[in-house]
N, C-alpha and C positions, 0 to 999 in steps of 0.2 A: 136814184138822188142827183137833186138839177139844185145850178146853185144861180141866183142872182145877185152879183155885186163879188167883192174881192173877198177870196180867199187866202190869207197872210201866214208865212211860216214863216216865224221868227227868229233870230241867231239862236245856234243850239239849239234847236227844236226839229223834229222829222215827220213830214207827213208823209201817208205810207198808204198808197190806192192797190190794193193786192185782189186780181180778180174782178172791179167793180166796174163800170159804165157810170161816169159822171159828166150829166150834161150842163154845158155852162151858156145862160140864156144871153142871147146876140144883142153887144152891148148898141149896135147898129139902129136898132129900129122900137122906133116908139119910145124916143127918149131913155130907154133904159140905162141905169147908172151901169158904169164901168163892170166891166164883170170878167176876173183875170186869175191866176193863181200868182202870188206874189211872192217870191222867194226871198227872204232878206241876208245877204251877206253869213255866210257862216249855220245859212240853216240849209235840210235838205228835201228833196222833191224826189220818194221812191212811187214807180209805177211799176208792179209787179202782175205776172201770172194773167196775161193779155188784158191787161185794166185798158182801159179806154178814157182818154178827155174829149169830149165830143161839143161840138157846138148844139143846139138845141135853137130849130124852127118857130117861129112865131107861135104857130098851132100845135105843136106842139108843147110849148112855154105855155100856151093858154091851159091846155087838156089837165097839166100841171099844177094850177093855180100859179106860174108865175106870169099871169099875162093877160 
C-alpha cells in the first residue's frame, strides 16, 4: 500500500500496521502534498511484526499510480 497525503490518527483511536510495508510519497518532489502520519494527542500508532513505514521514490510512486 502507498500513501499520498496525510494519515491522521485521532484522539482515542489506534492505527495498527501489522506486518505490512506502507510507502509514503516524497513530499519534496513534484509539488506533492505533505505526506505524513499525524498522531493527535491521545491517539496511538502501533507498528508490529516487522512492519515498515518507508518513503517511496518518484519512479516507484509513478508505477503505483501516485505520480
